[in-house]
C-alpha positions in Angstrom: 137.3 220.5 118.0 133.9 218.8 118.2 132.7 216.8 121.1 132.0 213.1 120.5 128.4 213.4 121.5 127.9 216.0 118.8 129.0 213.7 116.0 125.8 211.6 116.1 122.1 212.4 115.8 120.1 212.8 119.0 118.6 209.6 120.3 115.1 208.9 119.1 113.2 206.4 121.2 111.3 203.7 119.3 108.4 202.5 121.4 108.1 199.3 119.3 111.4 198.0 120.5 111.7 195.8 123.6 114.0 196.9 126.5 116.6 194.4 125.4 116.7 195.8 121.9 117.4 199.4 122.9 120.8 200.7 122.1 121.4 204.2 123.4 124.6 205.8 122.1 127.0 207.1 124.7 130.2 209.0 124.3 132.1 205.8 124.9 130.2 203.8 122.3 130.8 206.6 119.8 134.5 206.6 120.5 134.9 202.8 120.3 132.9 202.7 117.1 135.0 205.5 115.5 138.3 203.8 116.5 137.1 200.4 115.3 136.0 201.9 112.0 139.4 203.6 111.5 141.2 200.3 112.2 139.0 198.2 110.0 139.2 200.7 107.1 143.0 200.3 107.3 142.7 196.4 107.4 144.0 196.2 111.0 142.8 193.6 113.5 140.9 194.7 116.6 140.9 193.3 120.2 138.2 194.9 122.3 138.8 194.5 126.1 136.7 195.3 129.1 134.7 194.0 132.0 131.7 191.7 131.5 128.5 193.5 130.7 129.9 196.7 129.3 128.4 196.3 125.8 131.4 195.2 123.8 129.5 192.6 121.8 126.4 194.7 121.3 128.6 197.6 120.1 130.5 195.4 117.7 127.4 193.6 116.4 125.7 197.0 115.8 128.8 198.2 113.9 128.8 195.0 111.8 125.2 195.5 110.8 125.8 199.1 109.6 129.2 198.3 107.9 130.0 199.2 104.3 129.0 196.6 101.7 132.6 195.9 100.7 132.9 194.0 104.1 131.4 190.6 104.7 130.8 189.9 108.4 131.3 186.5 109.9 130.3 186.4 113.6 130.5 183.5 116.0 131.0 183.0 119.7 133.6 180.8 121.4 132.4 178.5 124.3 134.2 176.0 126.5 133.4 173.3 123.9 134.7 175.2 120.8 137.4 173.2 119.1 140.0 174.4 116.6 138.3 172.2 113.9 135.0 174.0 114.5 136.8 177.4 114.2 138.6 176.4 111.0 135.4 175.0 109.5 133.4 178.1 110.2 135.9 180.4 108.4 136.8 177.9 105.6 133.1 177.4 104.9 132.7 181.1 103.9 135.9 181.2 101.8 136.0 181.0 98.0 139.0 179.8 96.1 140.9 182.7 94.5 143.7 180.7 92.9 145.7 177.6 93.9 146.2 177.5 97.6 144.7 181.0 98.1 141.2 181.5 99.6 139.2 184.5 100.8 135.9 186.4 100.3 134.4 187.2 96.9 136.8 189.4 94.8 136.6 193.0 95.9 135.3 192.2 99.4 136.9 191.7 102.8 135.9 189.3 105.5 135.4 190.9 109.0 135.5 187.9 111.4 134.1 188.7 114.8 134.9 186.2 117.5 133.0 186.9 120.8 134.2 185.5 124.1 137.6 184.7 122.7 138.9 183.6 126.1 136.3 180.9 126.6 137.8 177.7 124.9 138.8 175.1 127.4 142.5 174.8 128.1 144.3 171.6 127.3 146.7 169.7 129.6 149.6 172.1 128.8 147.6 175.3 129.1 147.1 176.1 125.4 143.7 176.9 123.9 143.8 175.5 120.4 141.0 177.6 118.9 142.9 180.8 120.0 146.1 179.3 118.6 144.4 178.8 115.3 143.2 182.5 115.3 146.8 183.6 116.1 148.1 181.6 113.2 145.5 183.3 110.9 146.6 186.7 112.2 150.4 186.0 112.0 150.8 183.7 109.1 147.6 184.6 107.1 146.4 181.0 106.8 146.5 177.4 108.0 146.9 173.9 106.8 144.0 172.0 105.2 143.3 169.1 107.5 142.5 166.6 104.6 145.3 167.4 102.1 147.8 168.8 104.6 148.6 171.7 102.1 148.9 175.3 103.2 145.8 177.5 102.7 146.5 181.2 102.5 143.5 183.2 103.7 143.5 186.7 102.3 141.4 189.9 102.7 140.5 189.0 106.3 140.2 191.2 109.3 139.6 189.8 112.8 137.8 191.5 115.7 138.0 189.7 119.0 136.1 190.6 122.2 
């Protein structure tokens, strides 16, 4: 057995960085990064939960920056004004057509879509949050309908991380 803290190099302080840019690895961040890496390497979706201000977003963004080149990160943040159309446009805008009705990243790559503050979209009258419903549809059905042609668009080679 090896302790988590022994799996990374000792922290080296960079005096050129401002306080807000400092990221000091802890045993928790090492564990979360390792688990996230294992899940993403196996093409599994990830939901990172925890109280506000615990470094979820910083940890995920740091991971995305150091990710293997076979992954293409797409990161965006939900707000109360985020609509399902905006969500669909962001992901569709990065997709390439693979064949008829099938879209995804460049061949040989995988999208890693990071959605921060996934709980933020405003609820509609009946309590649903349409941007989250669209993400659920992407996770469960691997695609959605094109809003102009009303034809099904399969989205392949996509992994979703939510925080």
